[in-house]
matplotlib code that plots the C-alpha trace (Angstrom):
import matplotlib.pyplot as plt

x = [2.5, -0.6, -1.1, 2.6, 1.9, -1.1, 0.7, 3.1, 0.7, -1.3, 1.9, 2.5, -1.0, -0.6, 2.4, 0.8, -1.8, 0.7, 2.3, -1.1, -2.0, 1.2, 0.9, -2.9, -0.8, 1.5, 1.0, -0.1, -2.5, -4.1, -5.7, -9.3, -8.8, -5.9, -5.2, -1.9, -0.6, -0.2, 1.5, 3.7, 4.3, 6.5, 8.1, 10.6, 9.6, 7.0, 7.2, 4.9, 4.8, 3.4, 2.8, 4.5, 7.8, 9.5, 8.7, 8.9, 9.6, 11.0, 10.2, 11.2, 7.8, 6.2, 2.8, 2.6, -0.3, 1.6, 1.7, 4.7, 3.2, 2.0, 1.1, -2.3, -5.1, -6.9, -6.9, -6.7, -10.1, -8.6, -6.1, -3.1, -1.0, 1.7, 4.9, 7.2, 10.7, 12.1, 15.8, 16.3, 15.1, 12.0, 9.0, 5.4, 2.5, -0.8, -3.8, -4.7, -8.5, -9.6, -8.0, -9.6, -8.5, -9.4, -9.7, -7.2, -7.8, -5.1, -5.6, -2.4, -1.9, -4.7, -7.6, -6.2, -5.8, -7.7, -6.0, -8.6, -6.7, -8.0, -5.8, -4.6, -5.7, -3.1, -4.4, -4.3, -3.2, -5.3, -3.3, -5.2, -3.9]
y = [18.2, 19.0, 14.9, 15.0, 17.9, 16.0, 12.8, 14.6, 16.3, 13.1, 11.1, 14.0, 13.6, 9.9, 10.4, 12.8, 10.1, 7.6, 9.8, 10.7, 7.0, 6.6, 9.5, 8.1, 4.7, 6.2, 5.6, 2.7, 0.1, -2.9, -5.9, -6.3, -10.2, -10.6, -7.0, -8.3, -8.0, -4.4, -2.7, 0.3, 2.5, 5.0, 7.1, 4.2, 1.2, -0.6, -2.8, -6.1, -6.6, -9.9, -10.1, -6.8, -5.5, -8.6, -10.2, -7.8, -8.1, -5.1, -4.3, -1.5, -0.8, 0.9, 2.2, 1.9, 1.7, -1.8, -5.1, -6.7, -9.8, -8.7, -12.5, -12.4, -10.6, -9.5, -6.0, -3.9, -2.3, 1.1, 0.7, 0.5, -2.1, -2.5, -3.9, -5.2, -6.4, -8.2, -8.0, -11.4, -9.7, -11.6, -9.8, -9.6, -8.4, -7.0, -5.3, -2.2, -2.8, -0.3, 2.9, 5.8, 7.6, 5.0, 1.7, -0.4, -3.5, -5.7, -8.6, -11.0, -13.8, -13.0, -13.3, -16.3, -13.9, -10.3, -8.4, -5.8, -2.9, -0.2, 3.0, 3.2, 6.7, 8.4, 8.4, 11.8, 11.9, 14.9, 16.4, 17.2, 19.9]
z = [-31.9, -29.8, -29.3, -27.8, -25.3, -24.3, -23.7, -21.8, -19.6, -18.8, -17.7, -15.2, -13.8, -13.4, -11.5, -9.2, -8.9, -7.8, -5.3, -4.0, -3.4, -1.7, 0.5, 1.7, 2.6, 4.9, 8.8, 10.9, 9.5, 12.0, 10.5, 10.8, 10.8, 13.3, 15.5, 16.5, 12.6, 11.9, 8.8, 9.2, 6.1, 5.6, 2.8, 1.2, 3.0, 5.1, 8.1, 8.7, 12.4, 13.9, 17.5, 18.1, 17.2, 18.2, 14.9, 11.6, 8.1, 6.4, 2.7, 0.1, -1.8, -4.8, -5.5, -9.4, -11.9, -13.4, -11.3, -11.0, -12.3, -16.0, -16.9, -14.8, -16.4, -13.2, -12.8, -9.4, -8.5, -7.7, -10.6, -8.2, -7.0, -3.9, -5.0, -2.0, -2.2, 1.0, 2.1, 0.3, -3.0, -3.0, -4.7, -3.3, -5.4, -4.2, -5.6, -3.9, -3.7, -1.4, -0.2, 1.9, 4.8, 7.4, 5.2, 3.2, 1.1, -0.2, -2.5, -2.5, -4.8, -7.0, -4.6, -2.2, 0.2, 1.1, 3.8, 5.4, 7.2, 9.5, 10.2, 13.6, 15.1, 17.2, 20.9, 22.7, 26.4, 28.2, 30.7, 34.3, 36.5]

ax = plt.figure().add_subplot(projection="3d")
ax.plot(x, y, z, "-o")
ax.set_aspect("equal")
plt.show()
């Protein structure tokens, strides 16, 4: 009985960590390699912007501890994965290799493509009298 309660508690903690990771990803991210490529992460979807808002791709996503491709033995450095599903139903799997308040590193295609992002800071406009 004690082991069952422990297993239930551990599962709840894991879900909390998934939610925390997802919450940390919310906001606008700018590619370090190509500043015209940005990613805006919302609660239930994300949008990749190429060359501004005139060329964008919409994805549903989930942050999970399981990769969408379980046939590959490689693991994420953070233990979290970003699984994106396009409007056409195509799934893109990536590894969340680093996530801080200001930095995001995604590993696509098992290291074939690393994307470094910096969080876009909101600019404040000062009023002058």
